[in-house]
C-alpha positions, -999 to +999 in steps of 0.1 A: -001-001+000+028+024-004+025+048-032-012+041-043-037+069-043-052+070-008-091+072-011-094+099+015-069+120+001-087+117-031-119+126-017-101+159-001-093+167-039-126+180-047-116+212-027-104+230-061-131+259-057-122+277-024-142+291+004-156+315-019-162+320-056-128+328-067-124+355-092-107+349-125-074+364-130-042+362-150-006+361-134+013+381-160+051+383-166+068+358-140+093+331-147+074+299-143+084+266-132+055+245-141+071+214-119+104+206-105+120+192-137+105+217-163+127+245-177+120+281-167+093+298-189+101+331-191+078+364-193+050+334-187+012+340-182-012+319-162-048+323-165-073+312-139-109+307-144-134+292-117-106+281-095-086+260-119-057+268-144-070+275-179-039+284-198-002+285-193+020+298-218+046+328-225+030+362-232+035+356-271+014+321-268-014+334-243-035+365-245-050+379-214-090+387-218-096+423-218-109+437-185-096+408-167-078+410-134-040+408-134-014+399-109+019+414-119+047+389-120+076+406-136+109+400-116+091+370-097+088+332-099+054+313-101+055+277-087+030+252-075+014+257-041+033+243-013+025+216+009+038+212+045+036+176+051+040+179+090+020+208+110+001+207+142-033+224+145-026+227+182-035+262+195-065+266+217-086+281+191-077+257+164-086+228+189-118+245+196-130+259+166-169+265+170-160+285+198-136+308+180-139+338+161-137+331+125-115+361+114-092+348+144-090+313+129-083+327+094-055+352+112-041+321+127-039+300+094-024+328+076+004+336+102+015+298+104+007+284+069-005+307+039+017+335+046+045+312+038+028+297+007+014+265+021-017+260+003-021+222+017-010+213+052-009+179+068-018+179+106+002+151+125-016+156+155-044+173+168-078+159+174-100+142+148-133+164+158-113+198+158-094+191+128-124+178+107-146+209+121-119+232+109-115+219+077-155+217+072-156+253+082-131+264+055-148+244+027-181+261+038-167+294+031-168+306+067-132+317+064-103+312+041-075+286+047-052+258+033-066+224+023-062+205+056-054+168+057-053+154+092-043+120+111-067+135+140-059+119+171-026+100+170-020+066+187+005+065+217+016+034+235-001+025+265+015+044+296+036+063+265+020+096+263+051+118+255+065+142+282+057+172+263+023+163+251+005+157+284+003+192+299-013+203+265-041+171+266-049+182+302-051+222+297-071+216+267-096+189+285-088+165+257-089+126+263-051+113+259-051+088+229-034+061+244-035+022+232-054+004+258-053-026+237-049-037+203-085-044+195-097-012+210-072+006+190-080-009+159-117+000+167-110+039+173-088+038+139-120+025+120-139+050+138-115+080+128-114+067+094-152+070+092-151+106+105-129+115+076-093+114+087-064+114+059-039+092+077-027+076+109+000+085+133+019+060+154+043+071+179+064+042+176+093+059+195+074+082+225+099+102+244+090+098+281+122+117+295+157+126+283+170+094+277+138+074+280+120+062+249+092+038+247+089+018+215+056+005+204+052-033+204+057-046+167+024-064+169+005-034+174+020-015+146+014-042+125-021-044+135-029-006+131-011-004+100-030-032+083-062-015+095-050+020+082-042+002+047-076-015+047-090+019+048-063+033+022-048+057+046-010+065+049+005+058+082+028+080+097+056+072+125+072+094+151+102+072+154+127+092+176+156+066+178+168+037+156+144+011+174+116+033+168+126+036+131+132+001+126+101-009+143+081+014+122+099+003+089+097-032+096+061-032+105+048-015+075+046+026+081+046+046+050+062+080+063+087+089+090+073+122+104+111+132+117+147+122+112+162+104+137+197+121+145+200+101+178+204+072+156+236+086+140+242+088+103+225+066+079+248+043+059+239+026+026+223-004+042+198+019+062+190+039+031+181+008+010+161-008+039+139+027+035+138+032-003+130-007-007+102-003+018+091+028+002+093+047+032+090+085+029+108+111+053+096+145+066+128+154+082+116+184+100+154+196+101+147+231+119+135+214+149+168+203+158+183+237+153+156+250+174+158+225+201+193+219+202+207+189+220+242+170+220+222+140+211+205+154+182+234+173+161+215+192+128+247+181+109+234+144+112+200+155+103+217+170+070+235+137+066+204+115+068+184+136+042+213+137+020+217+100+019+183+095+017+178+118-015+208+103-031+197+070-027+165+075-045+144+079-015+115+102-010+117+135+012+086+155+023+087+190+033+076+199+068+083+221+097+067+207+126+047+243+131+023+244+156+044+221+178+071+250+173+061+286+174+086+293+147+065+295+114+090+312+091+102+281+072+136+299+062+158+279+082+145+245+070+152+258+032+187+266+046+190+233+060+179+212+030+197+234+008+228+217+023+216+183+017+198+184-020+194+210-049+168+234-053+148+212-078+146+185-051+133+209-026+107+221-046+097+186-056+096+181-016+070+212-015+050+200-045+051+170-066+062+143-039+036+152-016+010+154-041+018+121-054+026+104-022-011+114-010-030+109-041-034+141-054-012+144-084-039+145-110-052+179-093-023+195-077+016+197-074+022+212-108+012+243-129-008+230-159-041+235-176-070+219-157-053+216-125-062+234-093-048+270-091-027+263-062+002+286-069+029+307-048+045+339-065+078+345-050+102+377-049+133+358-063+141+327-081+149+295-061+173+282-089+196+310-077+189+310-040+169+285-019+160+313+004+138+325-023+112+297-016+107+317+018+097+352+002+062+347-006+045+375-023+011+359-032-001+325-019-030+313-042-054+281-035-080+271-060-078+305-072-082+325-044-057+347-028-050+338+007-019+361+013-004+388-004+022+414+004+010+439-022 
């Protein structure tokens, strides 16, 4: 069940019309990278109608209809909308969206995500009820925001709630999602699938203290992974250390939600193991810089990402925003540039997650008929990877979610 299209993600792909009727417009004069492998299209034009891309080409090829609104792109670069494949919708308001001011929710989502070009986010721990409610409110047009995919409630081992998580659950009066028994956990997974989650998160290596990591039993990982795959949902693992990583990979998970610097450098055998199992990595590199420790050196994270990328593995972009209060992804881009070239970074932001999560038929590229999820950058990432963070305009399904204009 590794790279096949996921039904839940496929169902989410209908969301191409935006929370309000999107205005038709054209982006004119930008340098366009239609996908990570494409040559630059200079002085390009993209026509957007009804939330989809109606035409792409040079100004000599594509005429802008008279009277159509235009967004100036001269000196800028246009790429597909970014995916952040590791976030958390864990602020008080995001956990209780029904009780929050919609304008405040929109502002939080803008500050955390859309301001930085993220048109799709994958929430890797919140609550099933809050995340699906938040998504529904965006879909109903109550406020603007990114496409939200979510794992909802995660699965912690019995007596294995991470030390940093318990205070949050207590403060927000949310039941701690520990596994009481394997049958009970499978039944909960079935309920979450029915409620509309887009994936499953297992804490295969749960941090209980500075030197204390609880590894989830292999039989539970296998049972929950099998149940998730019956629903055609991808399984993410929080691995922490080598034991948590191996338990995840050997028992069927699809994505490692973090790098594992505490495990030391990844050698060729480890990379082959990940690649042969078709396990992707969301490295969250800046996490280890924001929270430095001698046991988790950033240089080791860079080595792991470089080794996996050069070995043919899949890397997905993710920042752990929401767990961290640092929303500017500039540090992630700087660290990723030490491990891979700008085209691989763009793929991690666009085509790789779109393909991995079953939406490559509608997102991840700039092409006729696709959803108008796009980011206009002040700069060219081919010249400087830092340009990925210089977001001028964020567009999802033809709606402008953020603009510095």
